[in-house]
C-alpha positions as CSV (number, residue, x, y, z in Angstrom):
1,M,-58.5,-3.8,-49.3
2,D,-55.4,-4.6,-46.3
3,N,-56.4,-6.8,-43.6
4,P,-56.9,-5.8,-40.6
5,R,-55.5,-8.7,-38.9
6,A,-52.7,-8.5,-40.4
7,A,-52.0,-4.4,-39.8
8,K,-52.5,-5.9,-35.7
9,V,-50.0,-8.0,-35.8
10,A,-47.3,-6.2,-37.9
11,V,-48.7,-3.3,-35.1
12,V,-48.0,-6.0,-32.2
13,N,-45.1,-7.4,-33.2
14,E,-43.0,-3.8,-33.7
15,V,-43.8,-2.7,-30.5
16,K,-42.5,-6.0,-29.1
17,D,-39.0,-5.5,-31.4
18,R,-38.8,-1.5,-30.1
19,L,-39.6,-2.5,-26.7
20,E,-36.8,-5.7,-26.8
21,S,-34.4,-3.4,-28.6
22,S,-34.7,0.0,-26.6
23,D,-32.4,1.2,-23.7
24,G,-35.8,2.3,-21.8
25,A,-39.4,3.5,-22.2
26,V,-41.0,6.0,-20.8
27,L,-45.1,5.9,-21.0
28,T,-47.5,8.7,-20.6
29,E,-51.0,9.9,-20.9
30,Y,-51.3,12.3,-23.9
31,R,-54.6,13.5,-23.8
32,G,-55.5,17.1,-24.5
33,L,-52.4,17.5,-26.2
34,T,-53.0,19.2,-29.9
35,V,-51.2,17.7,-32.8
36,A,-48.8,20.7,-32.8
37,E,-48.1,20.1,-29.2
38,L,-47.1,16.5,-30.1
39,A,-44.8,17.4,-33.0
40,E,-43.4,20.1,-30.8
41,L,-42.4,17.1,-27.9
42,R,-41.6,14.9,-30.8
43,R,-39.0,17.5,-31.6
44,E,-38.0,17.8,-28.3
45,L,-37.1,14.3,-27.3
46,A,-34.7,13.1,-31.0
47,P,-32.3,15.0,-29.6
48,A,-32.2,13.7,-26.3
49,G,-32.9,9.6,-28.6
50,G,-36.2,9.5,-27.8
51,D,-38.9,8.3,-30.1
52,Y,-42.8,9.4,-29.4
53,K,-45.0,7.1,-31.0
54,I,-49.1,5.9,-29.9
55,Y,-50.5,3.2,-29.8
56,K,-53.8,1.3,-28.7
57,N,-53.6,-0.3,-25.0
58,T,-55.4,-3.3,-26.5
59,L,-52.0,-4.2,-29.2
60,V,-49.6,-3.0,-26.5
61,R,-51.1,-5.3,-24.3
62,L,-51.1,-8.6,-26.8
63,A,-47.2,-7.0,-27.4
64,V,-45.9,-7.6,-23.6
65,A,-48.5,-10.4,-22.9
66,D,-45.7,-13.0,-22.7
67,G,-42.4,-11.4,-22.3
68,P,-40.8,-10.3,-20.0
69,Q,-42.2,-6.5,-20.4
70,A,-45.3,-7.9,-18.7
71,P,-46.0,-5.4,-16.2
72,I,-45.8,-2.3,-18.0
73,R,-49.8,-3.7,-18.7
74,D,-50.8,-2.4,-15.3
75,L,-49.1,1.1,-17.1
76,L,-51.7,0.8,-19.9
77,N,-55.1,2.6,-18.6
78,G,-56.7,5.9,-21.0
79,P,-54.9,6.9,-24.2
80,T,-51.1,6.0,-24.2
81,A,-47.7,6.9,-26.2
82,I,-44.9,5.1,-25.8
83,A,-41.1,7.2,-25.2
84,F,-38.8,4.3,-26.8
85,V,-35.2,5.4,-25.9
86,Q,-32.3,5.0,-27.4
87,G,-29.2,5.9,-25.2
88,D,-29.5,7.9,-22.3
89,V,-33.2,7.8,-20.3
90,S,-32.4,10.3,-18.1
91,A,-32.4,12.9,-21.0
92,V,-35.6,11.9,-22.8
93,A,-36.7,11.8,-18.8
94,K,-35.6,15.0,-18.2
95,A,-37.2,16.4,-21.5
96,L,-40.4,14.9,-20.8
97,R,-40.7,16.6,-17.6
98,D,-39.7,19.6,-19.5
99,F,-42.1,19.5,-21.7
100,A,-44.6,18.7,-19.0
101,R,-44.5,22.0,-16.8
102,N,-45.3,24.0,-19.7
103,N,-48.0,21.6,-20.9
104,P,-49.8,19.5,-18.2
105,S,-51.6,17.4,-20.3
106,L,-49.1,15.4,-20.8
107,I,-48.6,13.0,-17.9
108,V,-45.9,10.7,-17.4
109,K,-47.7,7.7,-15.9
110,G,-44.1,5.2,-15.7
111,G,-41.7,3.1,-18.0
112,M,-38.8,0.1,-18.0
113,V,-35.1,0.6,-18.4
114,G,-34.0,-3.7,-18.8
115,M,-36.1,-5.1,-17.0
116,G,-37.6,-3.3,-13.7
117,V,-40.9,-1.3,-13.9
118,L,-40.6,2.2,-13.1
119,S,-43.0,3.9,-11.8
120,A,-43.6,8.2,-12.5
121,S,-41.6,8.6,-9.5
122,D,-38.5,6.9,-10.3
123,I,-39.1,8.4,-13.9
124,N,-39.1,12.1,-12.0
125,V,-35.7,10.8,-10.1
126,L,-33.8,9.5,-13.5
127,A,-34.8,13.3,-14.4
128,D,-33.1,15.0,-11.2
129,L,-29.5,13.2,-12.8
130,P,-26.5,14.1,-14.7
131,P,-26.6,13.9,-17.8
132,R,-24.6,10.0,-18.7
133,D,-21.1,11.1,-20.1
134,T,-20.9,13.4,-16.8
135,L,-22.0,10.4,-14.6
136,L,-19.6,8.1,-16.4
137,A,-16.9,10.3,-15.9
138,Q,-18.0,10.7,-12.1
139,F,-17.1,6.8,-11.7
140,A,-14.3,6.9,-13.8
141,G,-13.2,9.1,-11.8
142,A,-14.1,7.4,-8.0
143,L,-12.6,4.3,-9.5
144,S,-9.1,5.6,-10.1
145,A,-9.3,7.6,-6.8
146,P,-8.2,4.7,-4.5
147,M,-5.6,3.7,-7.2
148,Q,-3.8,7.3,-7.0
149,Q,-4.0,7.0,-3.4
150,L,-2.8,3.6,-2.9
151,A,0.7,4.7,-5.0
152,G,0.4,7.6,-3.2
153,L,1.0,5.4,0.1
154,I,3.6,3.2,-2.0
155,Q,5.8,6.3,-2.4
156,A,5.4,7.6,1.1
157,L,6.7,3.9,2.3
158,P,10.3,4.5,2.3
159,R,10.1,7.7,3.6
160,N,8.0,7.0,6.3
161,L,10.3,4.3,7.3
162,A,13.3,6.4,7.1
163,F,11.9,8.7,9.7
164,G,10.9,5.7,11.8
165,L,14.0,4.7,12.2
166,S,15.4,8.1,12.7
167,A,13.1,9.0,15.8
168,L,13.7,5.2,17.2
169,I,17.8,6.4,17.2
170,E,16.9,9.2,19.1
171,Q,15.2,7.6,21.6
172,R,17.1,5.0,21.9
173,R,20.1,7.5,22.5
174,A,18.2,9.7,24.6
175,E,17.4,6.9,27.0
176,G,21.2,6.0,27.2
177,G,21.9,9.2,28.1
178,G,23.8,11.6,26.2
179,G,25.1,11.7,22.6
180,G,27.0,8.2,22.9
181,D,25.9,4.5,20.9
182,P,23.4,3.3,23.3
183,V,24.8,0.2,22.6
184,A,27.9,0.8,23.6
185,A,26.9,2.7,26.4
186,T,25.3,-0.6,27.7
187,E,28.2,-2.8,27.6
188,T,30.3,-0.2,29.3
189,D,27.8,0.0,32.2
190,Q,27.8,-3.7,32.2
191,E,31.7,-4.0,32.1
192,A,32.3,-1.7,34.6
193,P,31.9,-4.1,38.2
194,V,33.9,-6.5,36.6
195,S,36.9,-4.0,36.0
196,E,36.6,-2.3,39.6
197,A,36.2,-6.3,41.6
198,S,39.7,-7.0,39.5
199,E,41.2,-4.1,40.7
200,T,40.8,-4.4,44.1
201,E,41.5,-8.3,43.7
202,S,45.0,-7.2,42.6
203,G,45.8,-4.3,45.8
204,S,44.7,-7.1,47.9
205,T,46.8,-9.7,46.9
206,G,49.8,-7.5,47.2
207,A,49.3,-6.2,50.7
208,G,48.6,-9.6,51.4
209,A,52.0,-10.3,50.1
210,A,53.7,-7.6,51.6
211,S,51.8,-9.3,55.5
212,A,53.2,-12.6,55.0
213,D,57.2,-12.1,54.3
214,P,58.2,-9.1,55.6
215,D,61.8,-7.9,56.2
216,P,63.7,-8.5,59.7
217,N,65.6,-5.6,59.0
218,P,64.7,-2.8,56.6
219,G,67.4,-0.8,57.9
220,S,69.9,-2.8,57.2
221,T,71.6,-4.5,53.9
222,A,73.9,-7.6,54.3
223,A,77.4,-7.1,54.3
224,P,80.0,-8.5,51.8
225,E,81.9,-11.3,53.1
226,G,85.6,-10.2,53.3
227,P,89.0,-13.0,52.3
228,T,89.1,-15.9,54.1
229,G,92.7,-15.7,55.9
230,E,95.2,-18.3,55.9
């Protein structure tokens, strides 16, 4: 006859190993489900990566007593089965929810993902998420979008710089009054008073020279000296 204690120890170790190696676990109450309905549930969970197992609550409590899964002891009330997940937890949550719609006897209690304990409401939220591959694609797209924008900004820098310089030149030309070079126009404006002052001084000097040395006989000319008679 088999040793019942050894069998229980084996079950405890199995539960512990399954919880540690799984990507997640969802605990449900199955009271009222027929054998045929349980078989159907297992078939629907398998493609999503779920393995539906029924254990005694006392053995599950022993399996999680000293580990990080200890918080799920609060969910071990009434007949309990565990859907172990390998892969996408949201896919298993969705399969359980869809099955429960047609089979109200299946009640989701909660579960675990990693070291975190999930309530029944959390499992429902997971069931509404897109498939894992879709989420990964969306996440990758969110990461690549800023890089694409940054690349576009870098490519636009030379073009925007050229536009900015062109606008600045046009503004300076408008302020300078016409299409001339604004720098040349500024230099001409600064040199003009100096040129006018020079011309005024030149005119004044010539007039002063004429006044200072007037010709006493402006109408006569000096007569040449003739030969001296002897």
